[in-house]
C-alpha positions as CSV (number, residue, x, y, z in Angstrom):
1,X,24.3,-15.5,-9.2
2,X,21.0,-14.1,-8.0
3,X,20.8,-11.4,-5.4
4,X,18.9,-13.5,-2.8
5,X,22.2,-15.4,-2.2
6,X,24.2,-12.3,-1.7
7,X,21.6,-10.9,0.6
8,X,22.3,-13.7,3.2
9,X,26.1,-12.9,2.9
10,X,25.6,-9.2,3.2
11,X,23.4,-9.6,6.4
12,X,26.0,-11.8,8.0
13,X,28.9,-9.5,7.2
14,X,27.1,-6.5,8.4
15,X,26.4,-8.3,11.7
16,X,30.0,-9.6,12.0
17,X,32.0,-6.6,10.8
18,X,29.7,-3.7,11.7
19,X,30.8,-0.5,10.0
20,X,34.1,-2.2,8.6
21,X,31.6,-3.9,6.2
22,X,31.9,-0.9,3.9
23,X,35.7,-1.5,4.0
24,X,35.2,-5.1,3.0
25,X,33.0,-4.0,0.0
26,X,35.6,-1.5,-1.1
27,X,38.4,-4.1,-0.8
28,X,36.3,-6.6,-2.6
29,X,35.8,-4.1,-5.4
30,X,32.0,-4.3,-5.0
31,X,30.2,-1.0,-5.7
32,X,26.7,-2.4,-4.7
33,X,25.6,-1.9,-1.1
34,X,22.1,-3.5,-1.7
35,X,21.5,-6.7,-3.5
36,X,18.0,-7.0,-5.3
37,X,16.5,-10.6,-5.0
38,X,16.0,-11.1,-8.8
39,X,19.1,-9.3,-10.0
40,X,22.1,-11.2,-11.4
41,X,25.6,-10.4,-10.1
42,X,29.0,-11.9,-10.8
43,X,29.8,-15.2,-9.1
44,X,33.2,-13.8,-8.2
45,X,31.5,-11.6,-5.6
46,X,31.2,-14.3,-2.9
47,X,34.8,-15.4,-2.8
48,X,35.9,-11.7,-3.0
49,X,33.9,-10.9,-0.1
50,X,35.4,-13.8,1.8
51,X,38.8,-12.7,1.2
52,X,38.1,-9.1,2.0
53,X,36.3,-9.9,5.2
54,X,39.2,-12.0,6.3
55,X,41.6,-9.1,5.8
56,X,39.3,-6.5,7.4
57,X,38.4,-8.7,10.4
58,X,42.1,-9.3,11.4
59,X,41.0,-12.0,13.8
60,X,42.6,-15.1,12.3
61,X,39.4,-16.1,10.4
62,X,40.4,-17.5,6.9
63,X,38.7,-16.8,3.7
64,X,37.6,-20.5,3.7
65,X,36.0,-20.1,7.1
66,X,33.9,-17.0,6.0
67,X,32.8,-19.1,2.8
68,X,31.7,-21.8,5.2
69,X,29.7,-19.3,7.2
70,X,28.3,-17.8,4.1
71,X,26.9,-21.3,3.3
72,X,25.3,-21.7,6.7
73,X,23.4,-18.4,6.3
74,X,21.3,-19.8,3.4
75,X,19.7,-23.0,4.3
76,X,16.0,-22.2,5.3
77,X,14.5,-23.0,1.9
78,X,16.0,-26.3,1.8
79,X,13.9,-27.8,4.8
80,X,11.2,-29.3,3.0
81,X,13.4,-31.2,0.5
82,X,13.6,-34.5,2.5
83,X,12.6,-36.3,5.5
84,X,16.3,-37.2,6.1
85,X,19.5,-35.5,5.2
86,X,20.2,-38.3,2.6
87,X,16.9,-37.6,1.0
88,X,17.5,-33.9,1.0
89,X,20.9,-34.3,-0.8
90,X,19.3,-36.5,-3.4
91,X,16.6,-33.9,-4.0
92,X,18.7,-30.9,-4.4
93,X,18.9,-31.1,-8.1
94,X,15.0,-31.3,-8.3
95,X,14.7,-28.3,-5.9
96,X,17.0,-26.3,-8.1
97,X,15.2,-27.4,-11.3
98,X,11.8,-26.2,-9.9
99,X,13.2,-22.8,-9.2
100,X,13.9,-22.2,-12.8
101,X,10.7,-20.4,-13.5
102,X,11.2,-17.8,-10.6
103,X,14.9,-17.4,-11.6
104,X,15.2,-18.3,-15.3
105,X,18.8,-17.3,-15.5
106,X,20.0,-19.4,-12.7
107,X,23.0,-21.6,-13.2
108,X,22.7,-24.1,-10.6
109,X,25.1,-26.7,-9.2
110,X,24.6,-30.5,-9.3
111,X,24.7,-32.8,-6.3
112,X,25.1,-36.5,-6.9
113,X,25.3,-39.2,-4.1
114,X,27.9,-41.5,-5.5
115,X,28.0,-44.1,-2.5
116,X,26.0,-44.5,0.7
117,X,26.0,-46.6,3.9
118,X,24.8,-46.5,7.5
119,X,28.1,-44.3,8.3
120,X,27.7,-41.5,5.6
121,X,27.6,-40.5,1.9
122,X,30.0,-39.8,-0.8
123,X,28.7,-36.6,-2.4
124,X,29.9,-35.3,-5.7
125,X,29.4,-31.6,-6.3
126,X,29.7,-30.0,-9.8
127,X,29.6,-26.1,-10.5
128,X,30.8,-23.5,-13.0
129,X,31.7,-21.4,-10.0
130,X,35.4,-21.9,-8.7
131,X,36.2,-22.0,-5.0
132,X,32.9,-22.6,-3.6
133,X,33.8,-25.9,-1.8
134,X,34.0,-24.3,1.7
135,X,30.5,-22.6,0.9
136,X,28.9,-26.0,0.3
137,X,30.5,-27.5,3.3
138,X,29.0,-24.7,5.5
139,X,25.5,-25.3,3.9
140,X,25.5,-29.1,4.5
141,X,26.8,-28.6,8.2
142,X,24.1,-26.1,8.9
143,X,21.3,-28.3,7.3
144,X,22.5,-31.3,9.3
145,X,22.5,-29.3,12.6
146,X,19.4,-27.1,12.3
147,X,17.0,-29.4,10.6
148,X,18.1,-32.9,11.3
149,X,19.7,-32.6,14.7
150,X,23.0,-34.1,13.4
151,X,25.5,-32.6,15.8
152,X,28.4,-34.8,14.9
153,X,29.5,-34.7,11.3
154,X,32.8,-34.4,9.6
155,X,33.3,-33.5,5.9
156,X,36.4,-34.3,4.0
157,X,37.2,-33.2,0.5
158,X,38.5,-36.4,-1.1
159,X,39.2,-35.0,-4.7
160,X,39.0,-31.7,-6.6
161,X,39.3,-30.9,-10.2
162,X,39.7,-27.3,-11.3
163,X,37.7,-27.8,-14.5
164,X,36.8,-30.6,-16.9
165,X,36.1,-30.4,-20.5
166,X,32.7,-28.6,-19.8
167,X,34.2,-26.0,-17.7
168,X,32.7,-27.5,-14.6
169,X,34.5,-27.7,-11.3
170,X,34.1,-31.0,-9.7
171,X,34.6,-31.6,-5.9
172,X,34.0,-34.9,-4.2
173,X,33.2,-34.9,-0.4
174,X,32.9,-37.7,2.2
175,X,30.3,-37.1,4.7
176,X,30.6,-39.0,8.0
177,X,27.4,-39.1,10.1
178,X,24.8,-41.4,11.3
179,X,22.8,-42.0,8.2
180,X,19.3,-42.8,9.6
181,X,17.5,-42.7,6.3
182,X,19.7,-45.3,4.5
183,X,18.4,-48.8,3.7
184,X,20.7,-51.6,2.4
185,X,18.7,-52.3,-0.8
186,X,19.6,-50.5,-3.8
187,X,16.1,-49.0,-4.1
188,X,16.5,-47.3,-0.7
189,X,13.7,-47.7,1.7
190,X,11.4,-49.6,-0.6
191,X,10.6,-52.9,1.2
192,X,9.0,-56.0,0.2
193,X,5.2,-56.0,0.5
194,X,3.5,-58.7,2.3
195,X,0.9,-59.0,-0.4
196,X,2.3,-58.8,-3.8
197,X,0.7,-56.7,-6.4
198,X,-0.4,-58.2,-9.7
199,X,2.0,-57.8,-12.6
200,X,1.3,-55.1,-15.2
201,X,1.6,-55.7,-18.8
202,X,4.3,-53.7,-20.7
203,X,1.8,-52.1,-23.2
204,X,-0.2,-50.9,-20.2
205,X,2.8,-49.5,-18.4
206,X,4.0,-47.6,-21.5
207,X,0.5,-46.2,-22.3
208,X,0.5,-44.7,-18.8
209,X,4.1,-43.4,-18.9
210,X,4.6,-43.1,-22.8
211,X,7.9,-41.3,-22.6
212,X,9.7,-43.9,-20.6
213,X,12.2,-46.4,-22.0
214,X,14.4,-49.4,-20.9
215,X,17.9,-50.0,-21.6
216,X,20.3,-52.7,-20.9
217,X,23.8,-53.0,-19.5
218,X,25.2,-52.4,-23.0
219,X,23.3,-49.1,-23.0
220,X,21.1,-50.4,-25.8
221,X,17.4,-49.4,-25.7
222,X,15.3,-52.5,-25.4
223,X,11.7,-51.1,-25.0
224,X,10.2,-47.7,-25.2
225,X,7.0,-45.8,-25.1
226,X,4.8,-45.4,-28.2
227,X,5.3,-41.7,-28.5
228,X,9.0,-42.1,-29.6
229,X,8.0,-43.7,-32.9
230,X,6.5,-40.4,-34.2
231,X,9.3,-38.2,-33.0
232,X,12.4,-39.7,-34.3
233,X,13.5,-40.4,-37.9
234,X,14.5,-43.9,-36.9
235,X,13.2,-46.2,-34.2
236,X,15.1,-45.8,-30.9
237,X,14.4,-49.5,-29.9
238,X,17.5,-51.6,-30.6
239,X,19.8,-48.5,-31.0
240,X,22.5,-47.4,-28.5
241,X,21.1,-44.9,-26.1
242,X,23.6,-42.2,-26.8
243,X,22.0,-42.1,-30.4
244,X,18.8,-40.8,-29.1
245,X,19.2,-39.3,-25.5
246,X,22.0,-38.0,-23.3
247,X,21.9,-36.8,-19.7
248,X,21.7,-33.0,-19.6
249,X,21.4,-32.4,-15.7
250,X,23.1,-33.6,-13.8
251,X,25.7,-34.1,-16.4
252,X,27.3,-37.6,-16.2
253,X,29.2,-40.1,-18.5
254,X,26.4,-42.7,-19.0
255,X,27.3,-46.2,-18.1
256,X,25.4,-49.1,-16.4
257,X,27.2,-48.8,-13.0
258,X,26.7,-45.0,-13.0
259,X,23.1,-45.4,-13.9
260,X,22.6,-47.7,-11.0
261,X,24.2,-45.1,-8.5
262,X,21.9,-42.4,-10.1
263,X,18.7,-44.0,-8.8
264,X,16.6,-41.6,-6.6
265,X,18.1,-38.6,-8.6
266,X,15.8,-36.5,-10.8
267,X,17.6,-36.6,-14.2
268,X,16.8,-34.5,-17.3
269,X,17.2,-36.4,-20.5
270,X,18.0,-34.4,-23.7
271,X,17.2,-35.8,-27.2
272,X,19.8,-35.5,-29.9
273,X,18.8,-33.8,-33.0
274,X,16.8,-34.3,-35.2
275,X,13.2,-34.5,-34.2
276,X,10.4,-35.0,-36.8
277,X,8.0,-32.0,-36.4
278,X,4.5,-32.4,-37.8
279,X,3.5,-29.7,-40.4
280,X,-0.3,-29.2,-40.4
281,X,-0.3,-27.6,-43.7
282,X,1.5,-30.6,-45.6
283,X,0.3,-33.2,-43.2
284,X,3.9,-34.5,-43.1
285,X,6.6,-34.6,-40.6
286,X,9.8,-32.7,-41.3
287,X,13.2,-32.7,-39.8
288,X,13.9,-30.1,-37.2
289,X,16.9,-29.2,-35.0
290,X,14.5,-29.1,-31.9
291,X,15.4,-31.2,-28.9
292,X,13.0,-33.0,-26.6
293,X,13.6,-32.6,-22.9
294,X,12.4,-35.3,-20.5
295,X,12.4,-35.3,-16.7
296,X,12.4,-38.6,-14.9
297,X,14.2,-41.0,-12.7
298,X,16.1,-44.4,-13.1
299,X,15.1,-47.7,-11.7
300,X,16.7,-51.1,-11.8
301,X,14.3,-53.7,-13.3
302,X,16.9,-56.7,-13.1
303,X,20.5,-57.5,-13.1
304,X,20.9,-56.2,-16.8
305,X,18.0,-53.8,-17.3
306,X,17.3,-50.3,-16.1
307,X,14.2,-48.2,-16.8
308,X,14.0,-44.4,-17.4
309,X,10.5,-43.5,-16.0
310,X,9.1,-40.3,-17.5
311,X,5.4,-39.5,-18.0
312,X,5.7,-36.3,-20.2
313,X,8.3,-33.9,-21.7
314,X,9.3,-30.8,-19.7
315,X,7.3,-27.9,-21.4
316,X,6.6,-24.5,-19.8
317,X,3.8,-23.3,-22.0
318,X,1.9,-23.6,-25.3
319,X,4.6,-22.0,-27.3
320,X,7.0,-24.9,-26.4
321,X,4.2,-27.4,-27.2
322,X,3.9,-26.0,-30.5
323,X,7.6,-25.5,-31.2
324,X,8.2,-29.4,-31.0
325,X,5.0,-30.2,-33.0
326,X,3.0,-31.5,-30.1
327,X,-0.6,-31.3,-29.4
328,X,-2.4,-31.7,-26.2
329,X,-3.5,-35.1,-27.1
330,X,0.2,-36.1,-27.1
331,X,0.5,-35.3,-23.4
332,X,-0.9,-37.7,-20.8
333,X,-3.9,-36.0,-19.1
334,X,-2.5,-36.8,-15.7
335,X,0.9,-34.9,-16.3
336,X,1.7,-31.6,-14.9
337,X,2.7,-30.3,-18.4
338,X,-0.8,-31.1,-19.8
339,X,-2.2,-29.0,-17.0
340,X,0.2,-26.2,-17.5
341,X,-0.4,-26.2,-21.2
342,X,-4.3,-26.5,-21.1
343,X,-4.8,-24.0,-18.3
344,X,-2.1,-21.5,-19.2
345,X,-4.2,-19.4,-21.4
346,X,-7.0,-19.1,-18.8
347,X,-4.7,-18.4,-15.8
348,X,-1.7,-16.6,-17.5
349,X,-3.0,-13.1,-17.0
350,X,-4.0,-13.6,-13.5
351,X,-0.8,-15.3,-12.6
352,X,1.2,-12.6,-14.4
353,X,-0.7,-9.8,-12.6
354,X,0.0,-11.3,-9.2
355,X,3.7,-11.8,-10.2
356,X,3.9,-8.2,-11.3
357,X,2.3,-7.1,-8.0
358,X,4.7,-9.2,-5.9
359,X,7.7,-8.0,-8.0
360,X,6.6,-4.4,-7.6
361,X,6.3,-4.9,-3.8
362,X,9.7,-6.5,-3.8
363,X,11.1,-3.5,-5.7
364,X,9.6,-1.0,-3.4
365,X,11.1,-2.9,-0.3
366,X,14.4,-3.0,-2.0
367,X,14.2,0.8,-3.0
368,X,13.4,1.5,0.7
369,X,16.3,-0.6,2.0
370,X,18.6,1.2,-0.4
371,X,17.2,4.7,0.8
372,X,17.7,3.5,4.4
373,X,21.4,2.7,3.5
374,X,21.8,6.1,1.9
375,X,20.4,8.1,4.9
376,X,22.5,6.0,7.3
377,X,25.7,6.9,5.1
378,X,24.7,10.5,5.3
379,X,24.3,10.3,9.0
380,X,27.7,8.6,9.3
381,X,29.3,11.5,7.0
382,X,27.7,14.0,9.3
383,X,28.9,12.4,12.4
384,X,32.3,11.8,10.9
385,X,32.7,15.5,10.3
386,X,32.3,15.9,14.3
387,X,34.1,12.8,15.6
388,X,37.0,10.8,14.2
389,X,36.0,7.7,12.5
390,X,37.4,5.1,14.9
391,X,35.8,6.8,17.8
392,X,32.5,7.2,16.0
393,X,32.4,3.4,15.4
394,X,32.6,2.7,19.0
395,X,30.1,5.3,19.8
396,X,27.6,3.8,17.3
397,X,28.1,0.3,18.5
398,X,27.6,1.3,22.3
399,X,24.4,-0.5,23.3
400,X,24.0,1.0,26.8
401,X,24.5,4.0,28.8
402,X,27.8,2.8,30.3
403,X,29.6,2.4,26.9
404,X,28.4,5.9,25.8
405,X,29.4,7.6,29.1
406,X,32.9,5.9,28.9
407,X,33.4,7.3,25.3
408,X,32.2,10.8,26.4
409,X,34.9,10.7,29.1
410,X,37.6,9.5,26.7
411,X,40.7,11.4,26.3
412,X,44.1,10.4,24.8
413,X,47.4,12.2,24.9
414,X,49.5,12.7,21.6
415,X,53.2,13.2,21.9
416,X,53.5,15.4,18.7
417,X,51.0,17.0,16.3
418,X,50.9,20.1,14.3
419,X,48.2,22.5,14.6
420,X,47.0,25.6,12.3
421,X,44.7,28.5,13.0
422,X,43.3,30.5,10.1
423,X,41.7,33.9,11.1
424,X,39.7,36.4,8.9
425,X,41.8,39.5,9.5
426,X,39.9,42.5,10.7
427,X,36.6,40.8,10.1
428,X,34.6,42.9,12.4
429,X,35.4,46.0,10.6
430,X,34.8,44.2,7.2
431,X,31.3,43.0,8.3
432,X,30.1,46.3,9.8
433,X,28.6,47.4,6.5
434,X,27.1,43.8,5.8
435,X,23.9,42.4,6.9
436,X,23.8,39.2,8.9
437,X,22.8,37.1,5.9
438,X,25.7,38.6,3.8
439,X,28.1,38.0,6.7
440,X,27.0,34.3,6.9
441,X,27.3,33.9,3.2
442,X,30.9,35.4,3.0
443,X,32.0,33.2,5.8
444,X,30.6,30.0,4.4
445,X,32.2,30.7,0.9
446,X,35.6,31.0,2.7
447,X,35.4,28.1,5.2
448,X,33.6,25.8,2.5
449,X,36.7,26.5,0.2
450,X,39.1,25.5,2.9
451,X,37.0,22.4,3.7
452,X,37.4,21.1,0.1
453,X,41.2,21.7,0.3
454,X,41.6,19.7,3.5
455,X,40.5,16.5,1.4
456,X,43.9,16.5,-0.3
457,X,45.9,16.3,2.9
458,X,46.2,14.1,5.8
459,X,44.6,16.6,8.3
460,X,41.6,16.6,10.7
461,X,39.4,19.7,10.8
462,X,38.9,20.3,14.5
463,X,36.4,23.3,14.4
464,X,35.4,26.6,12.8
465,X,34.0,29.4,14.9
466,X,32.8,32.6,13.1
467,X,36.0,34.1,11.8
468,X,38.5,31.3,13.1
469,X,39.3,27.8,11.6
470,X,41.4,25.1,13.3
471,X,43.0,22.2,11.6
472,X,45.3,19.4,13.0
473,X,47.6,16.6,11.6
474,X,48.9,13.6,13.4
475,X,45.7,13.2,15.3
476,X,44.0,10.8,15.8
477,X,45.9,9.1,13.1
478,X,49.6,9.1,13.6
479,X,51.9,9.8,10.6
480,X,55.4,10.2,12.1
481,X,56.9,13.8,11.5
482,X,54.9,14.1,8.3
483,X,52.2,16.2,10.3
484,X,54.3,19.2,10.0
485,X,54.6,18.9,6.1
486,X,50.9,18.2,5.8
487,X,49.8,21.4,7.7
488,X,52.4,23.5,6.0
489,X,51.5,22.3,2.5
490,X,47.8,23.0,3.3
491,X,48.6,26.5,4.7
492,X,50.3,27.5,1.6
493,X,47.6,26.2,-0.5
494,X,44.9,28.0,1.5
495,X,46.7,31.3,1.5
496,X,47.1,31.1,-2.3
497,X,43.4,30.1,-2.9
498,X,41.8,32.6,-0.6
499,X,43.9,35.5,-1.9
500,X,42.5,34.8,-5.3
501,X,39.0,34.0,-4.2
502,X,36.2,36.3,-5.2
503,X,33.6,37.0,-2.4
504,X,30.7,39.0,-3.9
505,X,29.6,40.1,-0.3
506,X,32.6,42.0,0.4
507,X,32.3,45.6,-0.6
508,X,34.7,47.4,-3.1
509,X,37.6,44.7,-3.0
510,X,35.5,41.5,-3.1
511,X,38.4,39.8,-1.1
512,X,38.9,38.3,2.3
513,X,42.2,38.8,4.1
514,X,43.5,36.0,6.4
515,X,46.4,35.2,8.6
516,X,47.7,31.8,9.7
517,X,49.6,30.5,12.7
518,X,51.2,27.1,13.1
519,X,52.7,25.2,16.0
520,X,53.9,21.8,16.8
521,X,53.9,19.9,20.2
522,X,52.0,17.6,22.4
523,X,48.3,17.7,23.0
524,X,45.3,15.8,24.4
525,X,42.3,14.9,22.4
526,X,38.8,13.8,23.5
527,X,35.1,14.0,23.0
528,X,33.4,16.8,24.6
529,X,29.5,17.3,25.2
530,X,26.6,15.2,25.4
531,X,24.4,16.9,22.8
532,X,26.3,17.4,19.5
533,X,29.5,15.9,21.0
534,X,32.7,17.2,19.3
535,X,36.3,15.9,19.2
536,X,38.4,18.8,20.9
537,X,42.1,19.4,21.4
538,X,43.7,20.8,24.4
539,X,47.2,21.8,25.5
540,X,49.8,24.4,25.4
541,X,50.4,23.7,21.7
542,X,46.9,25.0,21.0
543,X,47.7,28.2,22.8
544,X,51.1,28.6,20.9
545,X,49.4,28.0,17.6
546,X,46.8,30.6,18.5
547,X,49.5,33.1,19.5
548,X,51.2,32.4,16.1
549,X,48.2,33.4,14.3
550,X,47.3,36.4,16.5
551,X,50.8,37.9,16.3
552,X,51.1,37.4,12.6
553,X,50.4,39.7,9.6
554,X,47.8,39.7,6.9
555,X,48.5,37.0,4.2
556,X,51.4,35.7,6.1
557,X,52.0,32.2,7.7
558,X,53.9,32.3,11.0
559,X,55.6,29.2,12.5
560,X,56.6,28.4,16.0
561,X,60.3,27.1,16.4
562,X,59.4,23.4,16.8
563,X,57.6,23.5,13.4
564,X,60.5,25.3,11.8
565,X,62.9,22.6,13.0
566,X,60.8,19.8,11.7
567,X,60.4,21.4,8.3
568,X,64.1,21.9,7.9
569,X,64.5,18.2,8.9
570,X,62.0,17.2,6.4
571,X,63.1,19.5,3.7
572,X,61.2,21.0,0.7
573,X,59.8,24.1,2.4
574,X,61.1,27.7,2.4
575,X,61.2,29.5,5.6
576,X,62.7,32.9,6.7
577,X,63.5,34.0,10.2
578,X,61.2,37.0,11.5
579,X,63.2,37.3,14.8
580,X,62.3,37.3,18.4
581,X,58.7,38.3,19.1
582,X,56.9,38.7,22.5
583,X,54.3,36.1,22.8
584,X,51.7,36.2,25.6
585,X,52.4,33.6,28.3
586,X,55.7,32.7,26.6
587,X,58.0,35.7,26.7
588,X,60.1,36.3,23.7
589,X,60.1,33.6,21.1
590,X,62.0,33.2,17.8
591,X,59.3,32.9,15.0
592,X,59.6,32.3,11.4
593,X,57.6,33.0,8.2
594,X,56.5,30.0,6.0
595,X,57.0,31.5,2.4
596,X,56.9,28.5,-0.1
597,X,57.5,25.0,-1.1
598,X,60.4,23.7,-3.2
599,X,58.5,21.1,-5.2
600,X,56.6,23.7,-7.3
601,X,53.2,22.5,-6.0
602,X,52.8,25.9,-4.2
603,X,53.9,29.3,-5.4
604,X,56.3,31.1,-2.9
605,X,54.6,33.9,-0.9
606,X,56.1,37.3,-1.2
607,X,58.0,38.6,1.9
């Protein structure tokens, strides 16, 4: 599947899901965020995105609904394919065929109008891609509504086959609508002329269209153009059609009734091996496994005869002409293949240069788009370090001053969270002999190390100011009582890591000394500030955690009673009683040392 199809899907999902689009990509297992127009991608991407979008949206929209919307997003290119909707559906195969030069690796589906009347169409859809039925329904409905003003249409799936012997999935749809383009005659809108044209002799017709042939209701070739006599080892006239040609696209089991229904459909016929290829050195024709590819259409001549009208083989360049032993004299001068072959050498370089220039421009635009996405992600990451993600999404999606003001006034109470303060002990004295640059680097080494440790725990970094670092758990994402274990596990790991950390800027010891305080209780969280807004936490629990740190000792972790009780309830942590300690604003409070963790992830701290 080419990227231009996924671009329409991506644009729709970004508009529909907003920032949650990234979650949909992750859930679908898709690493690409930008789809390049001419690159090939797995067919499974589209149904995977539909399932992921349905799960992320959580609004009752099913994967089939999303697939239908994906189909609606990609229809603009189809407008010129027909005057009426029935003409467009009949010409879809020809449109796909004409795109093969720009997208040579395209594996396109097949659309066949099986039956038709004034009230609708029976449409047969064949594709190697599984599960794209709703996608096709969405395309057809959008085409009917946008381009043909058909507001009332129902599409019913009549039959579905997972896979036939060719690995093709076949779906038959019934389209009910007012079919204005339909005519009762089998030849569509071709009506009887008032003044009849003179009849054309068969030899005149076949000299103009030399690659045409006529077959009867027994599928035996009755007449053919003169070119075939020099291509096949045996004459094809009088032989079963299946011994000479078979439908390549759309693929169908050839029968006379089926051929009648396939009128007004562009059909590729492929010869069966073997062709006689002319050898100019020996002036003889030799057998080759090459196949001749014709493009044409079927027309009924009488009750028992059908003609396949084709003026020329399908050839892309002079190399193909040479491969099947053809010369320009073998191609009718009025045919497109003759023009392509005869003018190809003169215009190839110019066309190639234009194509290269357009491809380069397309590549540059895609690179700029990718860079834009990368910078947006960097901005999101930076904002996410200041504001919790779910609040950030609301702030980014705000499109007026009222929305932004409401968010900046936002505050929410939390019944129980655990907070931790980490402080660089006696830092003023340590920094007295350091320059400002050395002080900055020393602090940066310490706080950056702690930043990397927080990635392993369910915690939120609230802020760091000079020698103080604040972390919380249970806010804004609730996690039951686990917040006490998350903060305690992190505190033990910080203590162990910082005590072993080498800081070159610190004279003599090269070490920083820290102390940690932890408290549990209710808080209020909200966004503070208009410029560089930050998510801040307020409440008595904040003061208590700060007091636990300030009354602690170097390289020790001091806990408030509530934290101690929760850890005992959760289990797995080692705590010792320090005793009653005077706490400013609290009076005497029983406090505890957190000394280790039982599961062996952290080494116990010495008392």
